C-alpha positions as CSV (number, residue, x, y, z in Angstrom):
1,M,-15.4,-24.7,16.9
2,I,-15.6,-28.2,18.1
3,V,-12.4,-30.1,18.2
4,V,-12.9,-33.8,17.6
5,S,-10.1,-36.0,19.2
6,H,-9.3,-39.6,19.5
7,T,-11.3,-39.6,22.7
8,H,-14.7,-39.0,20.7
9,S,-16.7,-41.7,18.9
10,L,-18.5,-40.3,15.9
11,S,-20.1,-41.7,13.0
12,C,-20.7,-39.5,9.9
13,D,-22.8,-39.9,6.9
14,I,-23.5,-38.1,3.6
15,D,-26.3,-39.2,1.4
16,R,-28.0,-38.3,-1.9
17,H,-31.7,-39.0,-1.4
18,G,-31.1,-42.3,0.2
19,Q,-28.1,-43.3,-1.7
20,R,-25.1,-43.4,0.7
21,L,-22.2,-41.4,-0.7
22,F,-19.9,-41.4,2.4
23,H,-20.0,-43.3,5.7
24,Y,-17.3,-43.3,8.2
25,V,-17.5,-44.6,12.0
26,M,-14.7,-43.9,14.5
27,D,-13.5,-46.6,17.0
28,G,-15.9,-46.8,19.9
29,T,-19.0,-46.2,18.0
30,T,-21.9,-48.7,17.8
31,M,-25.0,-49.6,15.8
32,D,-26.9,-47.2,18.1
33,N,-24.8,-44.1,16.4
34,D,-25.7,-45.4,13.0
35,E,-29.6,-45.9,13.9
36,W,-29.8,-42.6,15.8
37,G,-28.2,-40.8,12.8
38,E,-30.6,-42.6,10.3
39,R,-33.6,-41.2,12.4
40,K,-32.3,-37.8,12.2
41,K,-31.6,-38.0,8.6
42,R,-34.9,-39.4,7.7
43,L,-36.5,-36.4,9.5
44,V,-34.4,-34.0,7.5
45,N,-35.5,-35.8,4.3
46,R,-39.0,-35.2,5.4
47,I,-39.1,-31.7,6.5
48,F,-36.1,-30.2,4.5
49,K,-34.8,-28.4,7.5
50,S,-32.1,-29.3,10.0
51,S,-33.0,-31.9,12.6
52,Y,-32.1,-29.4,15.4
53,H,-34.4,-26.8,13.8
54,F,-37.1,-29.2,14.2
55,C,-36.1,-30.1,17.9
56,L,-36.2,-26.5,18.7
57,W,-39.6,-25.9,16.9
58,L,-41.1,-28.9,18.8
59,E,-39.8,-27.6,22.2
60,Q,-41.0,-24.0,21.5
61,R,-44.4,-25.3,20.9
62,G,-44.4,-27.7,23.7
63,Q,-45.2,-30.6,21.2
64,T,-43.9,-34.2,20.6
65,L,-43.1,-36.0,17.5
66,K,-46.3,-38.2,18.0
67,E,-48.4,-35.0,18.2
68,R,-47.0,-34.0,14.8
69,G,-47.9,-37.5,13.5
70,L,-44.4,-38.8,13.3
71,S,-43.1,-42.1,15.0
72,E,-40.2,-41.8,17.4
73,K,-39.1,-45.2,16.1
74,D,-38.6,-43.6,12.7
75,Y,-37.7,-40.0,13.4
76,A,-35.3,-38.2,15.8
77,P,-35.8,-34.5,16.5
78,A,-32.2,-34.0,17.8
79,G,-29.2,-32.0,16.4
80,S,-26.8,-32.9,13.8
81,S,-28.5,-33.7,10.3
82,F,-28.5,-31.1,7.8
83,P,-30.2,-30.9,4.4
84,L,-27.6,-30.3,1.5
85,R,-29.0,-27.4,-0.6
86,I,-27.4,-26.4,-3.9
87,R,-28.2,-23.4,-5.5
88,N,-30.4,-23.5,-8.6
89,V,-31.0,-27.4,-7.7
90,G,-32.6,-27.6,-4.2
91,I,-32.2,-30.3,-1.6
92,A,-29.4,-32.8,-2.9
93,G,-29.1,-34.9,0.1
94,A,-28.2,-34.8,3.8
95,V,-25.0,-34.9,6.0
96,T,-25.4,-36.3,9.6
97,V,-23.1,-36.9,12.5
98,S,-23.7,-38.9,15.7
99,G,-21.7,-39.5,18.8
100,L,-21.5,-36.1,20.9
101,P,-24.5,-34.5,22.7
102,H,-26.8,-33.4,20.1
103,E,-25.9,-29.7,20.4
104,K,-22.3,-30.4,19.8
105,D,-23.1,-32.7,17.0
106,H,-25.0,-29.8,15.5
107,A,-22.2,-27.3,16.1
108,L,-19.7,-29.5,14.4
109,V,-21.7,-30.0,11.4
110,V,-22.1,-26.2,11.2
111,D,-18.5,-25.6,11.8
112,E,-17.4,-27.9,9.0
113,I,-19.9,-26.8,6.5
114,R,-18.9,-23.2,7.1
115,R,-15.1,-24.1,6.9
116,F,-16.0,-25.9,3.5
117,L,-17.9,-23.0,2.2
118,I,-15.2,-20.3,2.9
119,K,-12.5,-22.3,1.3
120,P,-10.8,-20.3,-1.5
């Protein structure tokens, strides 16, 4: 479990196919956090898998975004953006966090989704 303290600076975004439903930034974040998050979210909305999944997929194949026909200006293969799948509906949007090293961003989102899903 990742514990987020006041020493971390995170941005969090939840959207529904481009419509922002929730956005929060902690003190210490910058526009860079939001822009980085947007690039990760754009990737999720294109491939319908987590941004970290695509990051690892590229690494495994020794490929770059450019080799896959995607612009680094528009997409970021790094951890922390997840598609929100709803049973019998499909992809309903994405949740994205930015501010920690990308593996920890990813772990934070996984932990919080897991915690939400096991609530009684």
